[in-house]
C-alpha positions in Angstrom: -0.5 -23.4 4.4 2.1 -22.7 1.7 4.0 -25.4 -0.1 7.0 -26.5 1.9 9.4 -26.5 -1.1 8.4 -23.1 -2.3 8.7 -21.7 1.2 12.2 -23.2 1.7 13.3 -21.7 -1.6 11.9 -18.3 -0.6 13.5 -18.4 2.8 16.9 -19.1 1.3 16.5 -16.1 -1.1 15.6 -13.9 1.9 18.5 -15.2 3.9 21.0 -14.5 1.2 19.7 -11.2 0.0 21.6 -8.0 0.9 18.9 -5.5 0.1 15.2 -6.4 0.1 12.3 -4.4 -1.2 8.7 -5.3 -0.8 5.7 -4.2 -2.9 2.2 -4.8 -1.4 -1.3 -4.6 -2.8 -4.9 -5.0 -1.7 -4.4 -8.7 -0.9 -2.3 -8.1 2.1 -5.1 -6.0 3.7 -7.9 -8.3 2.8 -7.2 -10.4 6.0 -7.7 -7.2 8.0 -11.2 -6.9 6.7 -10.4 -4.0 4.4 -13.0 -3.9 1.6 -12.0 -3.5 -2.0 -12.5 -0.2 -3.7 -15.8 -1.3 -5.0 -17.3 -2.7 -1.8 -18.1 0.5 0.1 -21.6 -0.8 1.0 -24.8 1.0 1.8 -26.0 3.8 -0.4 -22.6 4.0 -2.2 -23.6 0.8 -4.1 -25.6 3.2 -6.4 -22.3 4.9 -7.4 -19.5 3.6 -9.5 -16.1 4.4 -7.9 -15.0 6.0 -11.2 -17.9 8.5 -10.8 -16.6 9.7 -7.4 -12.9 9.2 -7.2 -12.0 11.8 -9.9 -10.8 15.4 -10.0 -13.9 16.2 -12.0 -16.3 14.8 -9.4 -14.4 16.6 -6.6 -14.9 19.9 -8.5 -18.5 19.2 -9.5 -19.8 17.8 -6.2 -17.2 18.0 -3.5 -19.7 17.2 -0.7 -20.8 13.9 -2.1 -17.2 12.9 -2.8 -16.2 13.9 0.7 -19.1 11.9 2.2 -17.9 8.8 0.4 -14.4 9.1 1.5 -15.5 9.9 5.1 -17.5 6.7 5.0 -14.4 4.8 3.9 -12.2 6.5 6.5 -14.6 5.5 9.2 -14.6 1.9 8.2 -10.8 1.7 7.8 -10.3 3.2 11.2 -11.9 0.0 12.6 -9.4 -2.3 10.8 -6.2 -3.5 12.4 -2.8 -4.5 11.0 -2.8 -8.3 10.5 0.2 -10.8 10.9 1.4 -10.0 7.4 1.7 -6.2 8.1 3.4 -7.0 11.4 5.8 -9.5 10.0 7.0 -7.0 7.3 7.3 -4.3 9.9 9.5 -6.4 12.2 11.5 -7.6 9.2 12.4 -4.0 8.0 12.9 -2.8 11.5 15.4 -5.6 12.0 17.1 -5.6 8.6 16.7 -1.9 7.5 17.3 -2.8 3.9 15.8 -1.3 0.7 12.4 -0.8 2.1 8.6 -1.1 1.8 6.4 0.1 -1.0 2.6 -0.1 -1.0 -0.3 0.5 -3.4 -2.7 0.6 -0.5 -4.1 3.8 1.1 -5.4 2.2 4.3 -2.4 3.2 6.5 -2.0 -0.3 8.0 1.7 -0.6 7.2 2.4 2.7 9.0 0.3 1.6 12.0 2.2 -1.7 12.2 5.5 0.1 11.9 4.8 2.4 14.9 3.3 -0.4 17.0 6.1 -2.9 16.3 8.7 -0.2 16.9 7.4 0.0 20.5 8.4 3.6 21.0 11.5 3.4 18.9 12.1 4.9 15.5 9.7 3.3 13.0 11.3 4.8 9.9 12.9 1.7 8.4 9.4 0.1 8.3 7.4 3.1 7.1 6.2 2.6 3.5 6.4 4.6 0.3 2.7 5.1 -0.3 2.4 5.2 -4.1 -1.4 6.0 -4.0 -1.4 8.2 -0.9 -3.1 7.6 2.4 -6.8 8.1 3.0 -6.6 9.2 6.6 -4.5 12.3 5.6 -5.7 15.4 3.8 -4.0 17.5 1.1 -5.0 21.0 0.0 -6.3 20.9 -3.5 -4.8 24.3 -4.2 -1.4 24.6 -2.5 -0.7 20.9 -1.7 -0.3 21.4 2.1 -0.8 18.1 3.9 -2.6 17.7 7.3 -4.1 14.9 9.4 -7.6 14.0 8.3 -10.5 14.8 10.5 -14.2 13.6 10.5 -16.4 15.4 8.1 -18.4 18.1 9.9 -21.0 20.6 8.7 -18.6 22.3 6.4 -16.0 20.9 3.9 -12.5 21.1 5.3 -10.3 24.1 4.3 -6.6 24.5 4.2 -5.2 26.4 7.2 -2.5 28.0 5.0 -4.3 29.2 2.0 -8.0 28.5 2.6 -8.3 26.1 -0.4 -10.5 23.0 -0.3 -8.8 20.1 1.3 -9.2 16.6 -0.1 -8.2 13.1 1.0 -4.5 12.6 0.1 -5.1 9.8 -2.4 -4.5 9.5 -6.1 -7.8 9.9 -8.0 -8.6 8.3 -11.3 -6.9 10.3 -14.1 -4.2 11.7 -11.8 -0.5 10.9 -12.0 1.3 9.3 -9.0 3.4 11.6 -6.9 6.6 11.9 -8.8 8.9 11.9 -5.7 7.2 8.8 -4.3 7.4 7.0 -7.6 11.1 7.9 -8.1 11.9 6.7 -4.5 10.2 3.4 -5.2 12.0 2.9 -8.5 15.3 3.7 -6.9 14.7 1.2 -4.0 13.7 -1.5 -6.5 16.8 -0.8 -8.7 19.1 -1.2 -5.6 17.5 -4.3 -4.3 18.7 -7.8 -5.0 15.3 -9.3 -3.9 11.8 -8.0 -4.4 8.9 -9.4 -2.4 5.6 -8.9 -4.3 2.7 -9.5 -1.9 -1.1 -9.5 -2.6 -1.0 -7.6 -5.8 -2.2 -8.5 -9.3 0.9 -7.0 -10.8 -1.1 -5.4 -13.5 -1.6 -1.8 -12.4 1.2 0.4 -13.7 3.4 2.1 -12.9 3.5 0.1 -9.6 3.6 -3.2 -11.6 6.9 -2.1 -13.1 8.7 -2.2 -9.7 9.5 -6.0 -9.5 10.6 -5.8 -13.2 13.1 -3.1 -12.2 14.6 -5.5 -9.6 14.7 -8.3 -12.2 16.3 -6.1 -14.8 18.9 -5.1 -12.3 19.9 -8.8 -11.8 17.8 -9.4 -8.7 15.2 -12.0 -7.7 11.5 -11.8 -7.2 9.4 -13.8 -4.7 5.7 -13.6 -5.2 3.2 -14.2 -2.4 -0.4 -14.5 -3.5 -3.4 -16.7 -3.2 -3.4 -17.3 -6.9 -1.0 -17.0 -9.9 -0.6 -13.6 -11.6 1.0 -12.3 -14.7 4.2 -12.0 -12.7 4.3 -15.6 -11.5 6.3 -17.1 -14.4 9.0 -14.4 -14.0 9.3 -14.9 -10.3 12.2 -16.9 -8.9 9.7 -18.6 -6.7 6.0 -18.2 -6.0 4.5 -19.0 -2.6 0.7 -19.5 -2.8 -1.2 -18.8 0.3 -2.6 -16.0 2.6 -0.1 -13.3 3.3 -0.9 -13.5 7.0 0.2 -17.1 7.0 3.1 -16.9 4.6 5.0 -13.8 5.7 5.6 -14.8 9.4 6.9 -18.1 8.2 9.0 -16.5 5.4 10.5 -13.6 7.3 10.9 -14.9 10.8 
């Protein structure tokens, strides 16, 4: 369990904050059994992710790239939101403050938001998905988005223009969606508290988000199992599993 003093300090910051933003990374989903990018398993161990998750690989060998993502989609569909996802969803549904930003593509925050809303509007707890969402498709030609479907005998095509569809995720070498990044930066600038959960705080531009809050005069709470490059700048750091820390911190 997290240290009592750090948790008390963090709870006080949450209580006094007017606008809270949260940034989450892979660590929050680890407790749901979500594998890291490099732990796809099976025959995919013979490939480096950098060989498959690129625009060049998609153009050169779309079928293999699609098979890999279809494998990942199938596994992620078996994962469930954990207590950390649910605590954040309940918090933002209740507080409706600056909002939630995630680097994850697993869709677990969105699932938690809908489930915790219980038939009500989930919007306050829906995340800005900086790196996209793996269960959704995007046309590689016109950009039209559509719900993802299991890979069949033929590669999926766009219903609007006929172009090749692809998983709606940011590939190596691609820029983040400009509108999503601008929204995240605006949320961080308006916030007086940024929760940074389960991320190494080293992958930019997402890693700049807590610094935006700090430079605007706000505070940062870090929740992680180990120190990161952000720890010294944080107002307080609560070390522990997100699924244990966040229910205690936010509720």
